N, C-alpha and C positions, 0 to 999 in steps of 0.2 A: 682350506678355504680359498687359497690363492688359485689352485687348480680349478675350482668351481667358478670363481670370478672370471678367470681368463677364458674358460670354456663358454660361459654365457656371453662374454664379450665377442667371441667368435661365432655366436648364434647357434650354439649347441643347445638342444632342448634341455630344460632344467633337470629332468629325470636322468638323462644320459650324462649331464655334467655332474650330477650328484654321484652317479656310478663311478666316474673317473676319480673323483676326489676321495670317495670311500675306499676304492681299490688301493689307492696310494697309502691311505691311512691305516688300513686294516690287513692288507694282503701283501705288503712289502716289508723289508727289514728297516723301514723308516723309523719306527718308534725305538727299536733296539739301538740304532745309531744315535738318535737324538737323546736317548737317555743318559749318555755320557758326554754329550756335546762334542763329539768327534768332529774335527775341522772339515771333513768332506761334506757331511750332512749339513753342518752350519753354513758352509759356503753356498750349497744348493738352496737352502732356505733364504739366504740373502738375495740370491738371483731371482727366486720366485717372487719374493715381496717387491724387489726393485722393478721387475717386469710388470707386475700387477699395478704398481703405483704409476708407471709410465703409461699404461693403457688407460688408467683413470684420468689422465691428463685431457683426453678428448672431451670429457663431460665436466671438467672442472672449470670454475669461474672465480674471478676475484683472487683472493689470497691463495686459494687452492691451486690455481694455474701457475703460481710462482713456486709454491712449496713442492709440488709433485716432481718436476724435473730435478730440483736440488736433491730431494730425498732419493730419487732413482739413481742419480749419479753417485751419491755416497754409498748406497747399498751395493751397486755393481762393482765399484772400486774396492769396497771392503771384502767382497767375495774373493777377489784376486789376491788381496793381501793375506787372506786366510789360508789359501792353498793355490799353488800353481796349476793344480789339476783342472781348474775351470777356465783357464786362460782362453782356449779355443772357443768355448761357449760364449764368454763375455765379449770377445772380439766380434763374433758373428752377430750377437744381439745388437751391439753398437752399430755394426754395418747395416743391419736391417732397420734400425731406427733412422739412420741417415737416408736410407733408400726410401723411407716413407715421406721424405721432404718436410720435416716439421718446421715450424717458424724459427727464424734465426734466434729469437729471444729464448726459446726453449732449449736450443742447442747450447747457447752461452750459459744459461742457468745450470744445465746438466754438467758442463765442463768446469763450472766454478767449484763444484764439490768433487767431481770425478778425478781431475788431475791432482789437486793437493792430497787427496786421500791415497791415490795410487803412489804418489811420491814418498809416502811413508816407507814403502818397501825398499827402494834403493838406498835411502838415507839410513835405514836400520842396518842394511847389509854393509854399508861403509863403516858405520860405527862398530859393528860387531865383528866383521870379518875382513875389513880393509879394502873391499872392492864392491861396487854396486852389483856386479854379476855373481859374486860369491853368495851362497846361501847356506842355510843349516844343513841341507842335503849334501852339498859338495864338501863342506867342512867336516861333516860327520862320516864321510866315506861312502855316501849313498849315490854318488854321481853316476854309477854304472847303470842306474835305472833310467837315465835319460833316454828319450825315444830313439829307436834305431829303425827307421822306416824301410831300410833295404834288407833287413833280416827277415826274409819271407818265411823261413821255417819257424822262427819264433812267433811271427804274426799269426800263422795258421794254427799253431799250438794254442795261442791265446784265444782265437776265435772259438775253437772247440771247448776250451775251458769255460769261457763265459756263457756259451749258448747251450751246449748239449752234454757237457761232462756230467756223469751220473751223480757224483757227490756234490758238485758245485754249480753246475750249469743252470741257466734260467729255465730251460724246458722242464727240468726235473724238480726244481724247488719252488719257483714262482711262475708257473706256466701261464697265468693270466696276463703277465706282461709280455710273454711270447706272442700271445694273441694281439697284444697292443702293437707289436711290430707289423703284423699282417694288416691291422686296422689302419695304421699310418700309411702303409704302402698301397692299399687297395680301397680303403674306405672313402665314403662321400659325406660323412657327417660334418667335416670341416671344409671351409672354403679352400680353394686351391692355394692362395697366398699363405694362409695359416698353416696348411699341411706342408707347404714348401719350407717354411721356417722351421717347423718341428723336425722334419726329415733331415734337413741340413744340419741342425744342431746335434741330432742323435748320431748321424753319420760321422760328423767331425770328431765328436768325443769318442766314439767307438774306435775309429781309426787311430786316434791318439793313444788310447790305453792298450790296444793290441800291439803297439810298437815298443812298449816297455818290457824290460827284462823279467820283472817279477810281477806277481798278481796282487800285491797289497799284503802287507805283513799281517794285518788282522782284519776281521770283518764279519759279516753275517752272510752265509751262503757263499757267493763267489768272491767276496772281498769288497773292500771299501771303494776301489776305483770305479766300480759300476754304479755307485750311488747316484750320481747326477742323471743317469738315464731313466730311473724309475718315474719321475714326474713327467718326462717327455713321452714315454711309452704309454702312460695312463691316458693321454689324449687320444690314443688309437682305439680305446675300448668302445666309445659311443658308436663306432661304425657298425657294431654287431647288434645294437639295441633296437633299431627300428626297421630291420629287414622284414620283408613280408613273405608270406607263403611258407612252404616247407623249409626253405633256406633259413628263414627267420627263426622257426622253431628249433632247428638243429643248432644254429649259431648261438642262440640264447641259452639253450640247454648246456652246450659246451662251455659257454661263458660262466654260467652259474657253477658248474662243476669245477672249473679252473679257479674260481673265486674261493670256494671252500678249501680246495686242496692247497692253494697258496696261503690262505689264512692260517692253516695248521702249522706250516713251516714258519710263518711270520710270528705266530704265538710261541713256537719253540725257540726262535731267535731271541724273543723278548725274555723268555724264561731262563735260557741258558747263558745269555749275555755274549761277551766277546769270545771269538774262537780264532785259532790260528788257521791260516790258509796254506794248504800244501805242506804242513809241518809234520814230520814223522812223530807218531805217538799221540797226536792231538786229534780227538774225535771230531767228526763233522756233525752238522745238524741232523742228518739222516741217521748216522750211527748212534747219536744220543737218543733220538726218538725211538729207534729200534730197541735199544738197551732198556729204556724206561717204560715204553708203552708198546711192546711187541705185538700184542693181539690187535690193538687199535691200528697200528701201522699195516698189519697184514690185510685188514679190511678197508684201508683208507681209499683205495681206488674205487671200490664198489660203493662206499658211502658217498664219495664225491659224485659218482655217476648217478646214483639215486637222487641225490640232492639237486643235481642239474635238471633232471627230468621233472622232479616235483616243483622246482623253482619256475620252470617254464609253464607248467600247468597252472600254478597260482597266478603267474603274470598274465596268462591268457584269460583266466577267469576274471581277474581284475579289469582287464581291458574290455571284455564283453559286458561287464557290469557297468562300467563307467561310460563307455562309448558304444552302446549297442547298435546305433544306426550306422556309424561309420564302418563297422566290421561286418554287418550283415546286409547292407543295402544293395550291394552290387558285386558281381564276380570280379576277380582281378585280371587285368590284361597281362601280357607277357612282360611288360616293363614295370609292373607293379602298380599301375595307375588304374583306378576303378573305371569301368566302361561308362558308368553313369556320369562321371565327371567329364569324360570326353564328349559325351552327347551334349551336356549342358554348355560346354565351351564352344562346341560347333554351332549350336543354336544362337548363342550370344554373338558370335562372329557374323553370322548371316544377318542378324538384325542390324548390326552396325553397318554392314554393306548397304542394306536397303535405305537406311537413313542418309547415308552419304550419296 
């Protein structure tokens, strides 16, 4: 729901916004992680709700204009208290909020809840471990996983693990979000400021997790450290939805195929539950799917391909039925704009010149 609301706030058409929200809900390991309330998915949910509440501030009046910044501050600070993993994302979101130059009252109301909630973390560390900088990670001996930005070999190994590793990579388990990367990089469905925010958040978090020494002890697919990126990448999918011509047909067919393929592994993640990541003797999602449903797995690629083509055919039939004039009235120009629209705009401009 939060993805849909944010997409509509950024003027994404409702069908494309629904696509992004449904992809996150049904084609990612989101439900698997949420089922056990693991702190990574919980922190991301708090960020999504907090960002949505802040965006609603622009249309709020009266008591709503007071409650929205307070609630947003509480939720964003609570996400940091939940896990350190989202610190870069929260810091950047706060920076983008200030860059938007909100009223001073909104900033003060935001800080009224943000700072006290955030203070819970160092106070707890002092009471439990004797130092505001000591955490459960350092006390438990997990401090070796702190980021090492200058270990380039480790960073490159993590890039391959998260993106194209055959057993864990995004490309082979949830390829629809790999398309989301391309959509954020090249798409035009979002305004430039919104795309800049999302690309910055995704890049900051990805650079953060590839500097860590391990991949996340448990997870679904590539592990729990990747969880905050799924909602961000979902906003790149609308870029493929309203393309025109043969490029649009190819892009949507590929999108439908990737949706089905990803949904299969998302369902497998929900059915099989937690899995170890890079642990000897622990089966991956793909290995479990092969062992239990070998024949289905053998034909999964072709099933997804046929589903992609069929989905595009049905989508085209729907558009022709609902918008017959807009699809058949005029041929398309090179830039995707109907020639008829160009003629109408040219005639209108000439009439305005005559009047002046």
